[in-house]
mmCIF file of the N, C-alpha and C atoms, coordinates in Angstrom:
data_MODEL
# 
_entry.id   MODEL 
# 
loop_
_atom_site.group_PDB 
_atom_site.id 
_atom_site.type_symbol 
_atom_site.label_atom_id 
_atom_site.label_alt_id 
_atom_site.label_comp_id 
_atom_site.label_asym_id 
_atom_site.label_entity_id 
_atom_site.label_seq_id 
_atom_site.pdbx_PDB_ins_code 
_atom_site.Cartn_x 
_atom_site.Cartn_y 
_atom_site.Cartn_z 
_atom_site.occupancy 
_atom_site.B_iso_or_equiv 
_atom_site.pdbx_formal_charge 
_atom_site.auth_seq_id 
_atom_site.auth_comp_id 
_atom_site.auth_asym_id 
_atom_site.auth_atom_id 
_atom_site.pdbx_PDB_model_num 
ATOM 1   N N  . MET A 1 1  ? -7.156  -23.743 -6.339  1.00 0.00 ? 1  MET A N  1 
ATOM 2   C CA . MET A 1 1  ? -7.999  -23.678 -7.259  1.00 0.00 ? 1  MET A CA 1 
ATOM 3   C C  . MET A 1 1  ? -7.003  -22.972 -8.291  1.00 0.00 ? 1  MET A C  1 
ATOM 4   N N  . GLY A 1 2  ? -7.598  -24.221 -9.608  1.00 0.00 ? 2  GLY A N  1 
ATOM 5   C CA . GLY A 1 2  ? -6.784  -23.727 -10.875 1.00 0.00 ? 2  GLY A CA 1 
ATOM 6   C C  . GLY A 1 2  ? -7.091  -22.654 -11.495 1.00 0.00 ? 2  GLY A C  1 
ATOM 7   N N  . ALA A 1 3  ? -6.793  -21.822 -12.502 1.00 0.00 ? 3  ALA A N  1 
ATOM 8   C CA . ALA A 1 3  ? -7.171  -20.508 -13.153 1.00 0.00 ? 3  ALA A CA 1 
ATOM 9   C C  . ALA A 1 3  ? -8.516  -20.802 -13.580 1.00 0.00 ? 3  ALA A C  1 
ATOM 10  N N  . LEU A 1 4  ? -8.895  -21.605 -14.346 1.00 0.00 ? 4  LEU A N  1 
ATOM 11  C CA . LEU A 1 4  ? -9.706  -22.134 -15.054 1.00 0.00 ? 4  LEU A CA 1 
ATOM 12  C C  . LEU A 1 4  ? -10.997 -21.702 -14.247 1.00 0.00 ? 4  LEU A C  1 
ATOM 13  N N  . GLU A 1 5  ? -10.755 -22.966 -13.081 1.00 0.00 ? 5  GLU A N  1 
ATOM 14  C CA . GLU A 1 5  ? -11.968 -22.781 -12.094 1.00 0.00 ? 5  GLU A CA 1 
ATOM 15  C C  . GLU A 1 5  ? -12.163 -21.674 -11.229 1.00 0.00 ? 5  GLU A C  1 
ATOM 16  N N  . LEU A 1 6  ? -11.120 -20.882 -11.131 1.00 0.00 ? 6  LEU A N  1 
ATOM 17  C CA . LEU A 1 6  ? -11.303 -19.250 -10.491 1.00 0.00 ? 6  LEU A CA 1 
ATOM 18  C C  . LEU A 1 6  ? -12.214 -18.237 -11.491 1.00 0.00 ? 6  LEU A C  1 
ATOM 19  N N  . ARG A 1 7  ? -11.623 -18.511 -12.645 1.00 0.00 ? 7  ARG A N  1 
ATOM 20  C CA . ARG A 1 7  ? -12.236 -17.798 -13.884 1.00 0.00 ? 7  ARG A CA 1 
ATOM 21  C C  . ARG A 1 7  ? -13.776 -18.288 -13.858 1.00 0.00 ? 7  ARG A C  1 
ATOM 22  N N  . ASN A 1 8  ? -14.313 -19.092 -13.829 1.00 0.00 ? 8  ASN A N  1 
ATOM 23  C CA . ASN A 1 8  ? -15.737 -20.026 -13.893 1.00 0.00 ? 8  ASN A CA 1 
ATOM 24  C C  . ASN A 1 8  ? -16.357 -19.006 -12.302 1.00 0.00 ? 8  ASN A C  1 
ATOM 25  N N  . LYS A 1 9  ? -15.567 -19.330 -11.490 1.00 0.00 ? 9  LYS A N  1 
ATOM 26  C CA . LYS A 1 9  ? -16.066 -18.640 -10.302 1.00 0.00 ? 9  LYS A CA 1 
ATOM 27  C C  . LYS A 1 9  ? -16.298 -17.459 -10.075 1.00 0.00 ? 9  LYS A C  1 
ATOM 28  N N  . LEU A 1 10 ? -15.736 -16.496 -10.777 1.00 0.00 ? 10 LEU A N  1 
ATOM 29  C CA . LEU A 1 10 ? -15.735 -15.000 -10.857 1.00 0.00 ? 10 LEU A CA 1 
ATOM 30  C C  . LEU A 1 10 ? -16.263 -14.455 -11.811 1.00 0.00 ? 10 LEU A C  1 
ATOM 31  N N  . THR A 1 11 ? -16.700 -15.346 -12.825 1.00 0.00 ? 11 THR A N  1 
ATOM 32  C CA . THR A 1 11 ? -17.579 -15.243 -13.892 1.00 0.00 ? 11 THR A CA 1 
ATOM 33  C C  . THR A 1 11 ? -19.183 -15.289 -13.023 1.00 0.00 ? 11 THR A C  1 
ATOM 34  N N  . GLU A 1 12 ? -19.459 -16.260 -12.564 1.00 0.00 ? 12 GLU A N  1 
ATOM 35  C CA . GLU A 1 12 ? -20.688 -16.407 -11.772 1.00 0.00 ? 12 GLU A CA 1 
ATOM 36  C C  . GLU A 1 12 ? -20.995 -15.458 -11.284 1.00 0.00 ? 12 GLU A C  1 
ATOM 37  N N  . GLN A 1 13 ? -19.984 -15.381 -9.839  1.00 0.00 ? 13 GLN A N  1 
ATOM 38  C CA . GLN A 1 13 ? -20.241 -14.103 -9.002  1.00 0.00 ? 13 GLN A CA 1 
ATOM 39  C C  . GLN A 1 13 ? -20.292 -12.949 -9.732  1.00 0.00 ? 13 GLN A C  1 
ATOM 40  N N  . PHE A 1 14 ? -19.693 -12.458 -10.648 1.00 0.00 ? 14 PHE A N  1 
ATOM 41  C CA . PHE A 1 14 ? -19.716 -11.436 -11.350 1.00 0.00 ? 14 PHE A CA 1 
ATOM 42  C C  . PHE A 1 14 ? -21.314 -11.298 -12.257 1.00 0.00 ? 14 PHE A C  1 
ATOM 43  N N  . ASN A 1 15 ? -21.889 -12.194 -12.706 1.00 0.00 ? 15 ASN A N  1 
ATOM 44  C CA . ASN A 1 15 ? -23.178 -12.455 -13.256 1.00 0.00 ? 15 ASN A CA 1 
ATOM 45  C C  . ASN A 1 15 ? -23.985 -11.749 -12.134 1.00 0.00 ? 15 ASN A C  1 
ATOM 46  N N  . LEU A 1 16 ? -23.982 -12.502 -10.809 1.00 0.00 ? 16 LEU A N  1 
ATOM 47  C CA . LEU A 1 16 ? -25.211 -12.592 -9.952  1.00 0.00 ? 16 LEU A CA 1 
ATOM 48  C C  . LEU A 1 16 ? -25.184 -10.762 -9.568  1.00 0.00 ? 16 LEU A C  1 
ATOM 49  N N  . PHE A 1 17 ? -23.877 -10.120 -9.249  1.00 0.00 ? 17 PHE A N  1 
ATOM 50  C CA . PHE A 1 17 ? -23.383 -9.254  -8.860  1.00 0.00 ? 17 PHE A CA 1 
ATOM 51  C C  . PHE A 1 17 ? -23.975 -7.826  -9.744  1.00 0.00 ? 17 PHE A C  1 
ATOM 52  N N  . ILE A 1 18 ? -23.927 -7.523  -11.104 1.00 0.00 ? 18 ILE A N  1 
ATOM 53  C CA . ILE A 1 18 ? -24.193 -7.106  -12.039 1.00 0.00 ? 18 ILE A CA 1 
ATOM 54  C C  . ILE A 1 18 ? -25.799 -7.055  -12.167 1.00 0.00 ? 18 ILE A C  1 
ATOM 55  N N  . GLN A 1 19 ? -26.696 -7.602  -11.596 1.00 0.00 ? 19 GLN A N  1 
ATOM 56  C CA . GLN A 1 19 ? -27.906 -7.757  -11.898 1.00 0.00 ? 19 GLN A CA 1 
ATOM 57  C C  . GLN A 1 19 ? -28.651 -6.803  -11.103 1.00 0.00 ? 19 GLN A C  1 
ATOM 58  N N  . ASP A 1 20 ? -27.762 -5.921  -10.077 1.00 0.00 ? 20 ASP A N  1 
ATOM 59  C CA . ASP A 1 20 ? -28.241 -5.369  -8.905  1.00 0.00 ? 20 ASP A CA 1 
ATOM 60  C C  . ASP A 1 20 ? -27.541 -4.089  -9.524  1.00 0.00 ? 20 ASP A C  1 
ATOM 61  N N  . ASP A 1 21 ? -28.706 -2.889  -10.027 1.00 0.00 ? 21 ASP A N  1 
ATOM 62  C CA . ASP A 1 21 ? -28.371 -1.908  -10.883 1.00 0.00 ? 21 ASP A CA 1 
ATOM 63  C C  . ASP A 1 21 ? -27.486 -1.182  -9.483  1.00 0.00 ? 21 ASP A C  1 
ATOM 64  N N  . SER A 1 22 ? -27.911 -1.167  -8.049  1.00 0.00 ? 22 SER A N  1 
ATOM 65  C CA . SER A 1 22 ? -27.424 -0.498  -7.252  1.00 0.00 ? 22 SER A CA 1 
ATOM 66  C C  . SER A 1 22 ? -25.695 -0.934  -7.034  1.00 0.00 ? 22 SER A C  1 
ATOM 67  N N  . LYS A 1 23 ? -25.241 -1.813  -7.485  1.00 0.00 ? 23 LYS A N  1 
ATOM 68  C CA . LYS A 1 23 ? -23.752 -1.773  -7.273  1.00 0.00 ? 23 LYS A CA 1 
ATOM 69  C C  . LYS A 1 23 ? -22.989 -1.803  -8.485  1.00 0.00 ? 23 LYS A C  1 
ATOM 70  N N  . LEU A 1 24 ? -23.507 -1.419  -9.499  1.00 0.00 ? 24 LEU A N  1 
ATOM 71  C CA . LEU A 1 24 ? -22.926 -1.410  -10.867 1.00 0.00 ? 24 LEU A CA 1 
ATOM 72  C C  . LEU A 1 24 ? -22.071 0.148   -10.671 1.00 0.00 ? 24 LEU A C  1 
ATOM 73  N N  . VAL A 1 25 ? -22.637 1.021   -10.109 1.00 0.00 ? 25 VAL A N  1 
ATOM 74  C CA . VAL A 1 25 ? -21.802 2.271   -9.569  1.00 0.00 ? 25 VAL A CA 1 
ATOM 75  C C  . VAL A 1 25 ? -20.626 2.073   -9.256  1.00 0.00 ? 25 VAL A C  1 
ATOM 76  N N  . ALA A 1 26 ? -20.757 1.112   -8.076  1.00 0.00 ? 26 ALA A N  1 
ATOM 77  C CA . ALA A 1 26 ? -19.249 0.527   -7.214  1.00 0.00 ? 26 ALA A CA 1 
ATOM 78  C C  . ALA A 1 26 ? -18.506 -0.436  -8.009  1.00 0.00 ? 26 ALA A C  1 
ATOM 79  N N  . LEU A 1 27 ? -19.174 -1.119  -9.341  1.00 0.00 ? 27 LEU A N  1 
ATOM 80  C CA . LEU A 1 27 ? -18.342 -2.083  -9.930  1.00 0.00 ? 27 LEU A CA 1 
ATOM 81  C C  . LEU A 1 27 ? -17.722 -0.964  -10.739 1.00 0.00 ? 27 LEU A C  1 
ATOM 82  N N  . ASP A 1 28 ? -18.355 0.121   -11.341 1.00 0.00 ? 28 ASP A N  1 
ATOM 83  C CA . ASP A 1 28 ? -17.661 0.849   -12.274 1.00 0.00 ? 28 ASP A CA 1 
ATOM 84  C C  . ASP A 1 28 ? -16.243 1.680   -11.806 1.00 0.00 ? 28 ASP A C  1 
ATOM 85  N N  . GLY A 1 29 ? -16.159 1.906   -10.103 1.00 0.00 ? 29 GLY A N  1 
ATOM 86  C CA . GLY A 1 29 ? -15.324 2.680   -9.398  1.00 0.00 ? 29 GLY A CA 1 
ATOM 87  C C  . GLY A 1 29 ? -14.417 1.974   -9.423  1.00 0.00 ? 29 GLY A C  1 
ATOM 88  N N  . ILE A 1 30 ? -14.536 0.361   -9.019  1.00 0.00 ? 30 ILE A N  1 
ATOM 89  C CA . ILE A 1 30 ? -13.181 -0.816  -9.061  1.00 0.00 ? 30 ILE A CA 1 
ATOM 90  C C  . ILE A 1 30 ? -12.612 -0.618  -10.400 1.00 0.00 ? 30 ILE A C  1 
ATOM 91  N N  . PHE A 1 31 ? -13.372 -0.715  -11.540 1.00 0.00 ? 31 PHE A N  1 
ATOM 92  C CA . PHE A 1 31 ? -12.839 -0.846  -12.564 1.00 0.00 ? 31 PHE A CA 1 
ATOM 93  C C  . PHE A 1 31 ? -11.841 0.168   -13.009 1.00 0.00 ? 31 PHE A C  1 
ATOM 94  N N  . ASP A 1 32 ? -12.286 1.329   -12.393 1.00 0.00 ? 32 ASP A N  1 
ATOM 95  C CA . ASP A 1 32 ? -11.468 2.680   -12.774 1.00 0.00 ? 32 ASP A CA 1 
ATOM 96  C C  . ASP A 1 32 ? -10.619 2.993   -12.323 1.00 0.00 ? 32 ASP A C  1 
ATOM 97  N N  . ALA A 1 33 ? -10.406 2.339   -10.681 1.00 0.00 ? 33 ALA A N  1 
ATOM 98  C CA . ALA A 1 33 ? -9.317  2.490   -10.218 1.00 0.00 ? 33 ALA A CA 1 
ATOM 99  C C  . ALA A 1 33 ? -8.463  1.109   -10.519 1.00 0.00 ? 33 ALA A C  1 
ATOM 100 N N  . MET A 1 34 ? -8.540  0.371   -11.102 1.00 0.00 ? 34 MET A N  1 
ATOM 101 C CA . MET A 1 34 ? -7.866  -1.212  -11.603 1.00 0.00 ? 34 MET A CA 1 
ATOM 102 C C  . MET A 1 34 ? -7.206  -0.588  -12.793 1.00 0.00 ? 34 MET A C  1 
ATOM 103 N N  . ASN A 1 35 ? -7.788  -0.053  -13.714 1.00 0.00 ? 35 ASN A N  1 
ATOM 104 C CA . ASN A 1 35 ? -6.985  0.774   -14.913 1.00 0.00 ? 35 ASN A CA 1 
ATOM 105 C C  . ASN A 1 35 ? -6.649  1.895   -15.153 1.00 0.00 ? 35 ASN A C  1 
ATOM 106 N N  . VAL A 1 36 ? -6.240  2.840   -13.677 1.00 0.00 ? 36 VAL A N  1 
ATOM 107 C CA . VAL A 1 36 ? -5.328  3.759   -13.529 1.00 0.00 ? 36 VAL A CA 1 
ATOM 108 C C  . VAL A 1 36 ? -4.007  3.726   -14.420 1.00 0.00 ? 36 VAL A C  1 
ATOM 109 N N  . VAL A 1 37 ? -3.395  4.577   -15.149 1.00 0.00 ? 37 VAL A N  1 
ATOM 110 C CA . VAL A 1 37 ? -2.270  4.127   -15.844 1.00 0.00 ? 37 VAL A CA 1 
ATOM 111 C C  . VAL A 1 37 ? -1.305  4.684   -14.602 1.00 0.00 ? 37 VAL A C  1 
ATOM 112 N N  . ASP A 1 38 ? -0.121  3.950   -14.462 1.00 0.00 ? 38 ASP A N  1 
ATOM 113 C CA . ASP A 1 38 ? 0.894   4.491   -13.818 1.00 0.00 ? 38 ASP A CA 1 
ATOM 114 C C  . ASP A 1 38 ? 1.584   6.077   -14.126 1.00 0.00 ? 38 ASP A C  1 
ATOM 115 N N  . SER A 1 39 ? 1.538   6.652   -12.789 1.00 0.00 ? 39 SER A N  1 
ATOM 116 C CA . SER A 1 39 ? 1.970   7.921   -13.315 1.00 0.00 ? 39 SER A CA 1 
ATOM 117 C C  . SER A 1 39 ? 3.373   8.278   -12.546 1.00 0.00 ? 39 SER A C  1 
ATOM 118 N N  . PRO A 1 40 ? 3.970   9.114   -13.164 1.00 0.00 ? 40 PRO A N  1 
ATOM 119 C CA . PRO A 1 40 ? 5.317   8.919   -12.315 1.00 0.00 ? 40 PRO A CA 1 
ATOM 120 C C  . PRO A 1 40 ? 5.466   9.556   -10.915 1.00 0.00 ? 40 PRO A C  1 
ATOM 121 N N  . SER A 1 41 ? 6.541   8.749   -10.069 1.00 0.00 ? 41 SER A N  1 
ATOM 122 C CA . SER A 1 41 ? 6.332   9.018   -8.584  1.00 0.00 ? 41 SER A CA 1 
ATOM 123 C C  . SER A 1 41 ? 6.910   10.492  -8.530  1.00 0.00 ? 41 SER A C  1 
ATOM 124 N N  . LEU A 1 42 ? 5.939   10.722  -7.143  1.00 0.00 ? 42 LEU A N  1 
ATOM 125 C CA . LEU A 1 42 ? 6.305   12.342  -6.907  1.00 0.00 ? 42 LEU A CA 1 
ATOM 126 C C  . LEU A 1 42 ? 7.465   12.083  -5.818  1.00 0.00 ? 42 LEU A C  1 
ATOM 127 N N  . VAL A 1 43 ? 8.249   11.230  -5.719  1.00 0.00 ? 43 VAL A N  1 
ATOM 128 C CA . VAL A 1 43 ? 9.418   10.631  -4.802  1.00 0.00 ? 43 VAL A CA 1 
ATOM 129 C C  . VAL A 1 43 ? 10.437  10.846  -5.672  1.00 0.00 ? 43 VAL A C  1 
ATOM 130 N N  . SER A 1 44 ? 11.396  11.608  -5.986  1.00 0.00 ? 44 SER A N  1 
ATOM 131 C CA . SER A 1 44 ? 12.520  11.378  -6.549  1.00 0.00 ? 44 SER A CA 1 
ATOM 132 C C  . SER A 1 44 ? 13.377  10.248  -6.488  1.00 0.00 ? 44 SER A C  1 
ATOM 133 N N  . GLU A 1 45 ? 14.091  9.647   -7.337  1.00 0.00 ? 45 GLU A N  1 
ATOM 134 C CA . GLU A 1 45 ? 15.018  8.667   -7.420  1.00 0.00 ? 45 GLU A CA 1 
ATOM 135 C C  . GLU A 1 45 ? 15.975  8.467   -6.440  1.00 0.00 ? 45 GLU A C  1 
ATOM 136 N N  . GLU A 1 46 ? 16.643  9.875   -6.487  1.00 0.00 ? 46 GLU A N  1 
ATOM 137 C CA . GLU A 1 46 ? 17.425  10.158  -5.520  1.00 0.00 ? 46 GLU A CA 1 
ATOM 138 C C  . GLU A 1 46 ? 17.033  10.054  -4.193  1.00 0.00 ? 46 GLU A C  1 
ATOM 139 N N  . HIS A 1 47 ? 15.635  10.063  -3.816  1.00 0.00 ? 47 HIS A N  1 
ATOM 140 C CA . HIS A 1 47 ? 15.290  10.185  -2.522  1.00 0.00 ? 47 HIS A CA 1 
ATOM 141 C C  . HIS A 1 47 ? 15.384  8.663   -2.087  1.00 0.00 ? 47 HIS A C  1 
ATOM 142 N N  . TYR A 1 48 ? 14.558  7.911   -2.960  1.00 0.00 ? 48 TYR A N  1 
ATOM 143 C CA . TYR A 1 48 ? 14.638  6.564   -2.890  1.00 0.00 ? 48 TYR A CA 1 
ATOM 144 C C  . TYR A 1 48 ? 15.981  5.644   -2.512  1.00 0.00 ? 48 TYR A C  1 
ATOM 145 N N  . LYS A 1 49 ? 16.783  6.476   -3.327  1.00 0.00 ? 49 LYS A N  1 
ATOM 146 C CA . LYS A 1 49 ? 18.427  5.794   -3.028  1.00 0.00 ? 49 LYS A CA 1 
ATOM 147 C C  . LYS A 1 49 ? 18.896  6.041   -1.642  1.00 0.00 ? 49 LYS A C  1 
ATOM 148 N N  . ILE A 1 50 ? 18.419  7.344   -0.889  1.00 0.00 ? 50 ILE A N  1 
ATOM 149 C CA . ILE A 1 50 ? 18.773  7.581   0.300   1.00 0.00 ? 50 ILE A CA 1 
ATOM 150 C C  . ILE A 1 50 ? 18.064  6.643   1.387   1.00 0.00 ? 50 ILE A C  1 
ATOM 151 N N  . VAL A 1 51 ? 16.585  6.356   1.163   1.00 0.00 ? 51 VAL A N  1 
ATOM 152 C CA . VAL A 1 51 ? 16.327  5.573   2.130   1.00 0.00 ? 51 VAL A CA 1 
ATOM 153 C C  . VAL A 1 51 ? 16.466  4.322   1.935   1.00 0.00 ? 51 VAL A C  1 
ATOM 154 N N  . GLU A 1 52 ? 16.832  3.726   0.653   1.00 0.00 ? 52 GLU A N  1 
ATOM 155 C CA . GLU A 1 52 ? 17.531  2.305   0.542   1.00 0.00 ? 52 GLU A CA 1 
ATOM 156 C C  . GLU A 1 52 ? 19.023  2.578   1.206   1.00 0.00 ? 52 GLU A C  1 
ATOM 157 N N  . GLU A 1 53 ? 19.470  3.256   1.341   1.00 0.00 ? 53 GLU A N  1 
ATOM 158 C CA . GLU A 1 53 ? 21.012  3.465   1.990   1.00 0.00 ? 53 GLU A CA 1 
ATOM 159 C C  . GLU A 1 53 ? 20.863  3.495   3.604   1.00 0.00 ? 53 GLU A C  1 
ATOM 160 N N  . ARG A 1 54 ? 19.883  4.091   4.184   1.00 0.00 ? 54 ARG A N  1 
ATOM 161 C CA . ARG A 1 54 ? 19.722  4.144   5.378   1.00 0.00 ? 54 ARG A CA 1 
ATOM 162 C C  . ARG A 1 54 ? 18.852  2.793   5.887   1.00 0.00 ? 54 ARG A C  1 
ATOM 163 N N  . ARG A 1 55 ? 18.262  2.361   4.937   1.00 0.00 ? 55 ARG A N  1 
ATOM 164 C CA . ARG A 1 55 ? 17.758  0.587   5.250   1.00 0.00 ? 55 ARG A CA 1 
ATOM 165 C C  . ARG A 1 55 ? 18.602  -0.326  5.219   1.00 0.00 ? 55 ARG A C  1 
ATOM 166 N N  . ARG A 1 56 ? 19.794  -0.160  4.556   1.00 0.00 ? 56 ARG A N  1 
ATOM 167 C CA . ARG A 1 56 ? 20.667  -0.929  4.192   1.00 0.00 ? 56 ARG A CA 1 
ATOM 168 C C  . ARG A 1 56 ? 21.378  -1.019  5.533   1.00 0.00 ? 56 ARG A C  1 
ATOM 169 N N  . LYS A 1 57 ? 21.938  0.240   5.805   1.00 0.00 ? 57 LYS A N  1 
ATOM 170 C CA . LYS A 1 57 ? 22.707  0.507   7.107   1.00 0.00 ? 57 LYS A CA 1 
ATOM 171 C C  . LYS A 1 57 ? 22.090  0.052   8.457   1.00 0.00 ? 57 LYS A C  1 
ATOM 172 N N  . TYR A 1 58 ? 20.712  0.342   8.443   1.00 0.00 ? 58 TYR A N  1 
ATOM 173 C CA . TYR A 1 58 ? 20.124  -0.595  9.903   1.00 0.00 ? 58 TYR A CA 1 
ATOM 174 C C  . TYR A 1 58 ? 19.980  -1.550  10.037  1.00 0.00 ? 58 TYR A C  1 
ATOM 175 N N  . HIS A 1 59 ? 19.673  -2.337  8.850   1.00 0.00 ? 59 HIS A N  1 
ATOM 176 C CA . HIS A 1 59 ? 20.030  -3.722  8.828   1.00 0.00 ? 59 HIS A CA 1 
ATOM 177 C C  . HIS A 1 59 ? 21.184  -4.604  9.243   1.00 0.00 ? 59 HIS A C  1 
ATOM 178 N N  . SER A 1 60 ? 21.811  -3.562  8.858   1.00 0.00 ? 60 SER A N  1 
ATOM 179 C CA . SER A 1 60 ? 23.701  -4.323  9.060   1.00 0.00 ? 60 SER A CA 1 
ATOM 180 C C  . SER A 1 60 ? 23.827  -3.989  10.137  1.00 0.00 ? 60 SER A C  1 
ATOM 181 N N  . GLY A 1 61 ? 23.214  -3.239  11.130  1.00 0.00 ? 61 GLY A N  1 
ATOM 182 C CA . GLY A 1 61 ? 23.879  -2.753  12.444  1.00 0.00 ? 61 GLY A CA 1 
ATOM 183 C C  . GLY A 1 61 ? 24.765  -1.694  12.639  1.00 0.00 ? 61 GLY A C  1 
ATOM 184 N N  . GLU A 1 62 ? 24.937  -0.894  11.381  1.00 0.00 ? 62 GLU A N  1 
ATOM 185 C CA . GLU A 1 62 ? 25.455  0.422   11.243  1.00 0.00 ? 62 GLU A CA 1 
ATOM 186 C C  . GLU A 1 62 ? 24.733  1.560   12.209  1.00 0.00 ? 62 GLU A C  1 
ATOM 187 N N  . THR A 1 63 ? 23.537  1.244   11.755  1.00 0.00 ? 63 THR A N  1 
ATOM 188 C CA . THR A 1 63 ? 22.879  2.634   12.482  1.00 0.00 ? 63 THR A CA 1 
ATOM 189 C C  . THR A 1 63 ? 21.820  2.175   13.719  1.00 0.00 ? 63 THR A C  1 
ATOM 190 N N  . LYS A 1 64 ? 21.264  2.517   14.377  1.00 0.00 ? 64 LYS A N  1 
ATOM 191 C CA . LYS A 1 64 ? 20.214  1.950   15.534  1.00 0.00 ? 64 LYS A CA 1 
ATOM 192 C C  . LYS A 1 64 ? 18.888  3.041   15.292  1.00 0.00 ? 64 LYS A C  1 
ATOM 193 N N  . GLY A 1 65 ? 17.451  2.426   15.697  1.00 0.00 ? 65 GLY A N  1 
ATOM 194 C CA . GLY A 1 65 ? 16.521  3.137   15.329  1.00 0.00 ? 65 GLY A CA 1 
ATOM 195 C C  . GLY A 1 65 ? 15.964  3.087   16.825  1.00 0.00 ? 65 GLY A C  1 
ATOM 196 N N  . SER A 1 66 ? 14.982  3.667   16.952  1.00 0.00 ? 66 SER A N  1 
ATOM 197 C CA . SER A 1 66 ? 14.297  4.174   18.313  1.00 0.00 ? 66 SER A CA 1 
ATOM 198 C C  . SER A 1 66 ? 12.719  3.575   18.065  1.00 0.00 ? 66 SER A C  1 
ATOM 199 N N  . SER A 1 67 ? 12.434  2.745   19.639  1.00 0.00 ? 67 SER A N  1 
ATOM 200 C CA . SER A 1 67 ? 10.501  2.524   19.322  1.00 0.00 ? 67 SER A CA 1 
ATOM 201 C C  . SER A 1 67 ? 10.374  3.776   19.288  1.00 0.00 ? 67 SER A C  1 
ATOM 202 N N  . TRP A 1 68 ? 8.556   3.675   19.253  1.00 0.00 ? 68 TRP A N  1 
ATOM 203 C CA . TRP A 1 68 ? 7.936   4.893   19.135  1.00 0.00 ? 68 TRP A CA 1 
ATOM 204 C C  . TRP A 1 68 ? 7.780   5.109   20.571  1.00 0.00 ? 68 TRP A C  1 
ATOM 205 N N  . GLU A 1 69 ? 7.857   4.392   21.758  1.00 0.00 ? 69 GLU A N  1 
ATOM 206 C CA . GLU A 1 69 ? 7.800   4.917   23.046  1.00 0.00 ? 69 GLU A CA 1 
ATOM 207 C C  . GLU A 1 69 ? 9.082   5.700   23.473  1.00 0.00 ? 69 GLU A C  1 
ATOM 208 N N  . GLU A 1 70 ? 10.232  4.893   22.680  1.00 0.00 ? 70 GLU A N  1 
ATOM 209 C CA . GLU A 1 70 ? 11.473  5.803   22.969  1.00 0.00 ? 70 GLU A CA 1 
ATOM 210 C C  . GLU A 1 70 ? 11.662  7.445   22.573  1.00 0.00 ? 70 GLU A C  1 
ATOM 211 N N  . VAL A 1 71 ? 10.688  7.274   21.188  1.00 0.00 ? 71 VAL A N  1 
ATOM 212 C CA . VAL A 1 71 ? 10.958  8.603   20.961  1.00 0.00 ? 71 VAL A CA 1 
ATOM 213 C C  . VAL A 1 71 ? 9.620   9.471   21.452  1.00 0.00 ? 71 VAL A C  1 
ATOM 214 N N  . LYS A 1 72 ? 8.924   9.223   21.828  1.00 0.00 ? 72 LYS A N  1 
ATOM 215 C CA . LYS A 1 72 ? 7.524   10.115  22.940  1.00 0.00 ? 72 LYS A CA 1 
ATOM 216 C C  . LYS A 1 72 ? 8.226   10.316  24.267  1.00 0.00 ? 72 LYS A C  1 
ATOM 217 N N  . GLN A 1 73 ? 8.996   9.437   24.418  1.00 0.00 ? 73 GLN A N  1 
ATOM 218 C CA . GLN A 1 73 ? 9.569   9.738   26.099  1.00 0.00 ? 73 GLN A CA 1 
ATOM 219 C C  . GLN A 1 73 ? 10.380  10.813  25.602  1.00 0.00 ? 73 GLN A C  1 
ATOM 220 N N  . SER A 1 74 ? 11.772  10.510  24.794  1.00 0.00 ? 74 SER A N  1 
ATOM 221 C CA . SER A 1 74 ? 12.688  11.761  24.365  1.00 0.00 ? 74 SER A CA 1 
ATOM 222 C C  . SER A 1 74 ? 11.543  12.927  24.120  1.00 0.00 ? 74 SER A C  1 
ATOM 223 N N  . LEU A 1 75 ? 10.891  13.029  23.495  1.00 0.00 ? 75 LEU A N  1 
ATOM 224 C CA . LEU A 1 75 ? 10.008  13.992  23.102  1.00 0.00 ? 75 LEU A CA 1 
ATOM 225 C C  . LEU A 1 75 ? 9.399   15.049  24.714  1.00 0.00 ? 75 LEU A C  1 
ATOM 226 N N  . LYS A 1 76 ? 8.434   14.320  25.266  1.00 0.00 ? 76 LYS A N  1 
ATOM 227 C CA . LYS A 1 76 ? 8.442   14.671  26.779  1.00 0.00 ? 76 LYS A CA 1 
ATOM 228 C C  . LYS A 1 76 ? 9.440   15.216  27.399  1.00 0.00 ? 76 LYS A C  1 
ATOM 229 N N  . SER A 1 77 ? 10.828  14.352  27.346  1.00 0.00 ? 77 SER A N  1 
ATOM 230 C CA . SER A 1 77 ? 11.814  15.267  28.259  1.00 0.00 ? 77 SER A CA 1 
ATOM 231 C C  . SER A 1 77 ? 12.226  16.392  27.454  1.00 0.00 ? 77 SER A C  1 
ATOM 232 N N  . LYS A 1 78 ? 12.181  16.609  26.440  1.00 0.00 ? 78 LYS A N  1 
ATOM 233 C CA . LYS A 1 78 ? 13.196  17.427  25.509  1.00 0.00 ? 78 LYS A CA 1 
ATOM 234 C C  . LYS A 1 78 ? 12.224  18.751  25.754  1.00 0.00 ? 78 LYS A C  1 
ATOM 235 N N  . TYR A 1 79 ? 10.587  18.875  25.151  1.00 0.00 ? 79 TYR A N  1 
ATOM 236 C CA . TYR A 1 79 ? 9.857   19.759  24.894  1.00 0.00 ? 79 TYR A CA 1 
ATOM 237 C C  . TYR A 1 79 ? 8.955   19.504  26.035  1.00 0.00 ? 79 TYR A C  1 
ATOM 238 N N  . GLY A 1 80 ? 8.611   18.993  27.131  1.00 0.00 ? 80 GLY A N  1 
ATOM 239 C CA . GLY A 1 80 ? 7.540   18.827  28.084  1.00 0.00 ? 80 GLY A CA 1 
ATOM 240 C C  . GLY A 1 80 ? 5.985   18.230  27.659  1.00 0.00 ? 80 GLY A C  1 
ATOM 241 N N  . PHE A 1 81 ? 5.774   17.784  26.361  1.00 0.00 ? 81 PHE A N  1 
ATOM 242 C CA . PHE A 1 81 ? 4.690   17.130  26.137  1.00 0.00 ? 81 PHE A CA 1 
ATOM 243 C C  . PHE A 1 81 ? 4.637   15.826  25.451  1.00 0.00 ? 81 PHE A C  1 
# 
């Protein structure tokens, strides 16, 4: 489907949707969510670099991860729960 066809389809659906007053509040919430200005990340750039480096090491085989089952078994063995 091309952009023009998609635009026309969405316009038709939108026109039907807004005829129901109860859906206007939901639609307003969707638009508010879409128009949120990007806020600075709570995670520092330095932490992103650490995660990126660990991911690189994992994918290159320098380090090894554990499955969730292995982690659970280790915790059960170590702490008894």
